C-alpha positions in Angstrom: 0.4 -0.5 20.8 3.2 -3.5 20.5 3.1 -4.9 17.0 4.4 -8.4 15.9 5.1 -10.6 12.9 8.2 -10.1 10.3 8.2 -8.6 7.0 8.0 -11.4 4.2 11.5 -11.2 2.5 11.3 -8.9 -0.4 14.4 -8.4 -3.1 16.2 -4.8 -3.7 14.5 -4.3 -7.0 12.4 -5.9 -9.5 14.7 -6.3 -12.6 12.0 -6.5 -14.9 10.9 -10.1 -14.9 9.0 -11.7 -17.6 5.6 -11.1 -18.1 5.0 -14.9 -17.4 5.8 -14.3 -13.7 2.9 -12.4 -13.7 0.9 -15.5 -14.4 2.5 -17.6 -11.7 1.5 -14.8 -9.0 -2.0 -15.1 -10.2 -1.8 -18.8 -9.9 -0.4 -18.3 -6.3 -3.2 -15.7 -5.5 -5.8 -18.7 -6.7 -3.9 -21.3 -4.6 -4.3 -19.2 -1.6 -8.0 -18.8 -1.5 -8.7 -22.3 -0.5 -7.2 -25.1 1.3 -6.9 -27.1 -1.6 -3.7 -30.1 -2.5 -1.5 -27.5 -3.6 -2.4 -25.1 -0.5 -1.8 -28.4 2.0 1.6 -29.2 -0.2 2.9 -26.1 1.0 1.3 -26.4 4.5 4.7 -27.9 5.8 6.7 -25.0 4.8 4.5 -22.6 6.4 5.1 -24.0 9.6 8.8 -23.5 9.8 7.8 -19.4 8.3 5.2 -19.5 11.1 8.0 -20.6 13.7 10.4 -17.9 12.3 7.4 -15.1 12.9 6.8 -16.0 16.4 10.8 -16.3 17.5 11.2 -12.6 15.9 8.4 -11.5 17.8 10.1 -13.0 21.0 13.1 -11.7 20.7 11.6 -8.2 20.4 9.4 -8.4 23.7 12.3 -9.7 25.5 14.2 -6.3 23.9 17.1 -8.4 22.7 15.9 -6.7 18.8 15.5 -3.3 19.2 12.5 -1.0 18.7 12.3 2.7 18.9 10.2 5.6 18.4 10.7 8.8 16.6 9.4 11.4 18.8 5.8 11.9 17.1 2.6 10.1 16.8 3.0 7.2 14.5 0.5 5.4 12.5 1.2 2.6 10.8 -1.1 1.9 7.2 -0.2 -2.0 6.5 -1.6 -5.5 6.0 -1.2 -9.0 7.3 -1.8 -10.3 3.4 1.4 -10.8 0.5 0.1 -8.7 -2.0 -2.3 -5.7 -2.8 -4.8 -4.9 -0.4 -4.8 -0.9 -1.2 -2.8 0.7 0.9 -1.2 3.4 -0.6 -4.7 4.9 -2.0 -5.8 4.9 2.0 -2.4 6.7 3.0 -3.2 9.6 0.6 -6.4 9.8 1.8 -5.1 9.8 5.5 -2.5 12.6 4.5 -5.5 15.1 2.8 -7.7 14.4 6.4 -4.7 15.2 8.6 -4.2 18.4 6.2 -8.1 19.0 6.1 -7.6 18.9 10.1 -5.0 21.8 10.2 -2.3 18.9 10.6 1.1 18.9 9.3 1.5 15.2 8.6 4.6 13.7 7.4 5.1 10.1 5.2 7.5 7.4 5.4 8.4 4.4 3.8 10.9 1.4 2.8 10.6 2.5 -0.8 10.4 -0.9 -2.2 11.4 -1.5 -6.1 13.6 1.4 -6.0 17.6 1.0 -7.4 18.9 3.1 -4.7 19.6 2.1 -1.0 20.0 5.2 1.0 18.0 7.8 2.6 16.6 10.4 0.6 13.6 12.8 0.3 11.1 12.0 -2.2 9.7 15.1 -4.3 6.9 15.1 -6.6 8.9 14.9 -9.6 11.5 12.5 -8.0 12.2 9.2 -10.4 10.5 6.0 -9.4 13.1 4.6 -10.1 15.3 5.9 -7.2 12.3 6.1 -4.5 9.9 3.5 -5.5 6.1 3.9 -7.1 4.4 4.0 -4.3 6.2 6.8 -2.4 6.8 8.5 -5.8 2.5 8.4 -6.3 2.4 9.6 -2.7 4.4 12.7 -3.2 2.3 13.5 -6.4 -1.0 13.1 -5.1 -0.3 15.0 -1.6 1.7 18.1 -3.2 -1.4 20.1 -4.0 -2.3 20.3 -0.6 0.8 22.0 0.6 4.0 20.6 2.0 3.9 17.1 3.2 7.5 15.4 3.6 8.2 11.8 2.0 11.2 9.8 2.8 12.3 6.5 2.3 15.2 4.5 3.8 15.6 0.5 4.3 14.6 1.3 7.8 12.0 3.2 8.8 13.5 4.5 11.9 15.9 6.2 10.0 13.2 7.6 7.3 11.6 9.3 10.2 14.4 10.8 11.8 15.4 12.3 8.5 12.1 13.8 8.1 12.0 15.4 11.0 15.5 17.2 10.8 13.9 18.3 7.5 10.4 19.5 8.9 10.7 19.6 12.6 7.1 21.0 12.7 5.5 17.5 11.3 2.8 16.9 14.1 2.2 13.0 12.7 4.4 10.5 10.7 2.2 7.7 8.8 4.0 5.1 7.9 3.1 3.3 4.3 3.3 -0.3 4.7 5.3 -1.8 7.9 2.9 -3.8 9.9 5.8 -6.2 10.3 8.6 -3.4 10.8 9.0 -4.1 14.6 12.0 -2.2 14.9 9.5 1.6 14.3 7.4 1.8 17.5 4.1 2.8 16.3 1.1 4.6 17.8 -1.5 3.2 15.9 -2.1 0.6 13.5 -4.5 0.3 10.9 -5.1 -2.9 9.1 -6.1 -3.0 5.4 -8.3 -5.9 3.8 -9.1 -6.5 0.2 -12.1 -8.2 -0.8 -10.4 -11.8 -0.2 -10.0 -10.8 3.3 -7.0 -13.4 5.0 -8.1 -16.4 1.9 -7.8 -19.8 3.6 -5.9 -18.4 6.3 -2.5 -20.3 6.1 0.6 -18.5 6.4 3.2 -18.3 3.5 3.6 -19.8 1.4 0.5 -21.8 1.8 -1.8 -18.8 2.3 -1.6 -15.2 2.2 -0.9 -14.5 5.7 2.3 -13.0 6.5 1.6 -13.5 10.0 -1.3 -15.5 12.5 -4.4 -13.8 11.8 -6.4 -12.6 14.4 -3.4 -10.2 15.8 -3.8 -7.2 18.2 -4.2 -4.0 15.9 -6.4 -0.7 16.2 -8.6 -0.2 12.9 -9.4 -2.0 10.4 -10.8 -1.1 6.8 -11.8 -4.0 4.5 -13.5 -4.1 1.3 -15.0 -7.3 1.5 -18.6 -7.1 2.4 -17.9 -8.3 6.0 -14.4 -7.7 8.1 -12.5 -11.0 8.3 -13.1 -13.0 11.3 -11.5 -12.8 14.5 -10.7 -9.3 14.9 -12.2 -7.6 17.8 -11.0 -4.2 16.7 -12.9 -1.5 15.4 -14.0 -2.3 11.6 -14.7 0.0 8.5 -15.7 -0.5 5.5 -13.4 0.2 2.5 -14.9 0.8 -1.4 -12.5 1.2 -4.3 -13.4 2.6 -7.3 -11.9 4.3 -10.5 -12.4 8.0 -11.3 -14.1 9.1 -13.8 -11.2 10.3 -15.5 -7.7 9.8 -16.6 -4.6 11.6 -16.1 -2.4 12.9 -19.1 1.4 12.7 -17.9 0.7 16.7 -18.0 -2.1 16.6 -15.0 -5.0 17.0 -17.5 -7.7 15.3 -17.4 -9.5 13.0 -20.0 -13.0 12.0 -18.8 -13.8 8.1 -19.5 -16.4 8.8 -21.4 -14.8 10.3 -23.7 -12.6 7.3 -24.3 -15.6 4.8 -24.8 -15.5 3.3 -28.0 -11.9 3.6 -28.8 -9.6 0.5 -28.6 -7.4 0.6 -25.6 -3.9 -1.4 -24.8 -4.4 -1.7 -20.8 -1.2 -2.5 -18.6 -1.2 -3.0 -15.2 2.2 -4.1 -13.1 -0.3 -4.1 -10.0 -0.7 -7.2 -7.3 -4.6 -7.8 -8.8 -4.4 -6.9 -12.6 -7.5 -8.5 -13.3 -9.5 -6.0 -11.1 -8.1 -3.1 -12.7 -9.0 -4.2 -16.2 -12.6 -5.5 -14.9 -13.0 -2.0 -13.3 -12.3 -0.4 -17.4 -14.7 -2.8 -18.6 -17.3 -1.6 -16.5 -16.7 1.9 -17.6 -17.8 0.6 -21.1 -14.2 0.8 -22.3 -12.9 -1.4 -25.2 -9.9 -3.5 -24.1 -8.5 -5.0 -27.0 -5.3 -6.3 -25.7 -4.6 -6.1 -21.7 -1.4 -6.9 -20.3 -0.6 -7.9 -17.0 2.7 -7.8 -15.5 4.6 -8.1 -12.0 3.9 -5.7 -9.4 6.3 -3.2 -8.8 7.6 -3.9 -12.4 10.3 -1.5 -13.5 9.6 -1.1 -17.2 12.8 -1.5 -18.1 12.8 -3.9 -20.9 9.0 -3.5 -21.6 8.0 -3.5 -25.3 5.0 -1.5 -26.5 2.7 -3.3 -28.7 3.3 -2.1 -32.6 -0.3 -1.3 -33.2 -0.5 2.4 -33.4 -4.6 2.3 -32.9 -4.6 1.1 -29.2 -4.0 4.3 -26.9 -2.4 3.1 -23.6 -4.1 3.1 -20.5 -2.8 2.2 -16.7 -2.8 2.6 -13.2 -1.6 5.4 -11.5 1.1 3.5 -9.6 2.2 2.1 -13.2 2.2 6.0 -15.2 5.1 7.0 -12.4 7.3 4.9 -14.5 5.4 5.1 -17.9 5.5 8.0 -18.4 9.2 8.6 -18.6 9.1 6.6 -21.3 6.0 6.4 -23.0 4.1 10.2 -22.1 1.0 9.6 -23.9 0.0 6.8 -21.8 -3.2 7.3 -19.5 -3.8 6.9 -16.0 -6.7 6.3 -14.2 -6.5 6.8 -10.2 -8.1 4.6 -8.0 -10.7 6.8 -5.6 -10.9 5.5 -2.1 -14.2 5.8 0.3 -14.2 5.1 3.9 -16.8 4.8 6.2 -17.6 7.9 7.8 -17.0 6.9 11.6 -13.2 5.6 10.6 -12.3 9.5 10.8 -14.5 10.2 13.9 -12.5 7.4 15.4 -9.3 8.8 13.8 -9.9 12.6 14.7 -10.8 11.9 18.3 -7.6 9.7 18.8 -5.8 12.1 17.0 -7.1 14.9 19.2 -5.6 13.1 22.5 -2.5 12.0 20.5 -1.4 15.4 19.2 -2.2 16.9 22.3 0.0 14.8 24.4 3.3 13.7 24.8 4.6 10.7 22.6 5.2 9.1 25.9 1.8 9.4 26.9 0.1 7.9 24.2 -3.4 7.9 24.0 -6.0 4.5 23.9 -8.1 4.2 20.9 -11.7 4.6 21.6 -14.7 3.1 20.6 -16.7 3.9 17.0 -19.4 5.9 17.6 -22.7 4.7 17.3 
């Protein structure tokens, strides 16, 4: 199916902004949850953004901007809201499911936040600074299940071509993010929502929407109690929780129960750091100091507090950068549970998509009762 809407502009790589910018991000997230005075003040700007969205979509429909397909079934896992929606854990779970079915998946990504700008393969030991923190996490998380090629490039079709050149027997390509990357033609779109849904329903910067909602997608995964209003796609519940253990840099597990009663310094450079801290506290952990940093923070200029009593604990995404400087840090993985019906619908589509040619893309079947 055709996608719509642009990718919001992003800088090439974060240059270690001050931690205070995390507070600014949190304020913006709060503004996006209601149609208050601040949101209405930004609303005229969102109209201009919306006009650009519509123009870009029209240019692709007319063929004046080119969209290409790599020749293998492409699954895009993305969202229509700015900020974290939990795409990467879904990509990891999806890749592991494909492997369990005997398929040979590959992953492509833009590699946001990296210092490089070329097309390259991501290895389990690739520095996050060179490939991006999320692709680095994906490569490490799926390494135990066999060879899963992961490639990053500024243009995702370039990454897909390089992936297929390296692993021509790849059955399915999973694109981490890229719902608005219309230059890559796709066969299945999975849209992820966190528990805040579409917020106030405004486009950026007055609200969280990258493009108008509702828009056509094939499947919706939502962390809230109900799917966002307006969707006609099959929608399935998504639950996120912490793993019952923390990871050491050498791969060993430390049960969270063993950390109870110990003073901890929790750091999170993700879109919603307060949620991570709350999940740690719900496990009975004592967070003596919490530090919220901007999403994709590179930690180059970060200074650890001097209190040696405090053990450092972080998200798994942050650990791929922190471990190079602080190998004693503990990383708590985020586990994702999806409605089993999601995989039933996905498997039905996969059976047709992988068996058929790329030119005969099957429609998504209805969710089973």
